[in-house]
Every structure is written in structure tokens, then in C-alpha cells.
C-alpha positions as CSV (number, residue, x, y, z in Angstrom):
1,M,67.7,83.1,12.7
2,S,69.4,81.4,15.7
3,K,72.4,79.0,15.2
4,A,74.3,76.7,17.4
5,F,77.1,74.0,17.1
6,L,77.0,70.8,19.1
7,L,80.1,68.8,19.9
8,L,78.9,65.3,20.6
9,N,80.3,61.9,21.4
10,C,78.9,58.5,20.5
11,K,79.0,55.1,21.9
12,L,81.7,53.2,19.8
13,G,80.2,51.6,16.8
14,Y,76.9,53.8,16.7
15,E,78.2,56.8,14.8
16,K,76.6,56.0,11.4
17,S,73.2,55.4,13.0
18,I,73.3,58.5,15.1
19,V,74.3,60.6,12.0
20,E,71.3,59.2,10.2
21,H,68.9,60.1,13.1
22,L,70.4,63.6,13.4
23,R,69.9,64.2,9.6
24,K,66.2,63.5,10.0
25,I,65.7,66.4,12.5
26,E,64.4,69.5,10.7
27,D,66.6,72.1,12.2
28,V,69.8,70.1,11.9
29,K,71.5,71.6,8.9
30,D,74.8,69.7,8.9
31,V,76.6,66.8,10.6
32,G,80.2,66.1,10.4
33,Q,82.1,63.2,11.7
34,V,85.4,64.5,13.4
35,Y,88.5,62.9,14.9
36,G,89.8,64.0,18.3
37,E,88.1,64.8,21.6
38,H,84.6,64.6,19.9
39,D,83.0,62.4,17.3
40,L,80.5,64.6,15.7
41,V,80.0,68.4,15.1
42,V,76.3,69.3,14.5
43,Q,75.1,72.6,13.1
44,V,71.6,73.5,14.2
45,E,69.6,76.5,12.9
46,S,66.1,77.6,13.9
47,E,63.9,80.6,13.2
48,T,63.7,81.5,16.9
49,L,65.9,80.9,19.9
50,E,63.1,79.1,21.5
51,Q,62.8,76.6,18.6
52,L,66.6,76.2,18.8
53,K,66.3,75.5,22.5
54,Q,63.6,72.8,21.9
55,T,65.7,71.1,19.3
56,I,68.8,70.9,21.3
57,N,67.1,70.0,24.7
58,R,64.2,67.8,23.6
59,K,64.7,66.3,20.1
60,I,68.4,65.5,19.9
61,P,68.8,64.0,23.3
62,Q,66.2,61.3,22.5
63,I,68.7,59.6,20.2
64,D,70.2,56.5,21.9
65,Y,73.9,56.2,22.5
66,L,74.6,59.9,22.1
67,I,76.5,61.9,24.6
68,F,76.3,65.8,24.8
69,N,79.7,67.5,25.5
70,E,79.2,71.0,24.4
71,V,76.7,73.4,23.0
72,L,78.1,76.5,21.3
73,I,75.4,79.1,20.6
74,C,76.3,81.7,17.9
75,G,75.6,85.3,19.1
76,G,76.5,87.6,21.9
77,E,75.6,87.9,25.6
78,D,72.0,88.6,24.8
79,E,71.6,85.3,22.9
80,W,73.3,83.4,25.8
81,R,71.0,84.9,28.4
82,R,67.9,84.2,26.4
83,F,69.0,80.6,26.0
84,Y,70.1,79.8,29.5
85,G,68.0,82.3,31.4
86,H,69.3,83.5,34.7
87,M,72.1,80.8,35.0
88,K,75.5,82.1,35.9
89,R,78.5,81.4,33.6
């Protein structure tokens, strides 16, 4: 099982709509509205790292008025390398 947390921002006034869209995505396990630097914290879990990558890179970005800020992948160095490939930190 692969897991990640996303820290997202939304265009003002679209938070409720974005939360509804996120909850319809199969791998999205939880969505929380927060106050501070970010608007939403999203928990994503998938059977494989590749499926997690597909959800984060292809399904979620299709939602209008959503701004990605940070992706936090749970796991060690090996998980990070498998997700990002040969990118340097």
C-alpha cells in the first residue's frame, strides 16, 4: 500500500466544490479543510506506487481552481526514488 498527503490551495469560494470532486476520486481516502498556509489536506492511498502516481499526477490536477503546493509521500528513500525517478532532491 502506498500513501501520500497533499497540501493544496483553492481559488477563494471554490473550496466546497473542490472537496466534493476530490471525494469522488477512488484513491482519495480523506479530505480535510484547514486554516493557515494551505486550504486542504488530502490523504491518497493506492495499492501500488504507480497507481498513486497516476492519481496525484493525472486525476487530481484535472479539478478546476485547485493549486498544488506540496506532495508528501509516506515511506523512505526508496519510495521517493520510485515516485520521482532520477530527479535530484
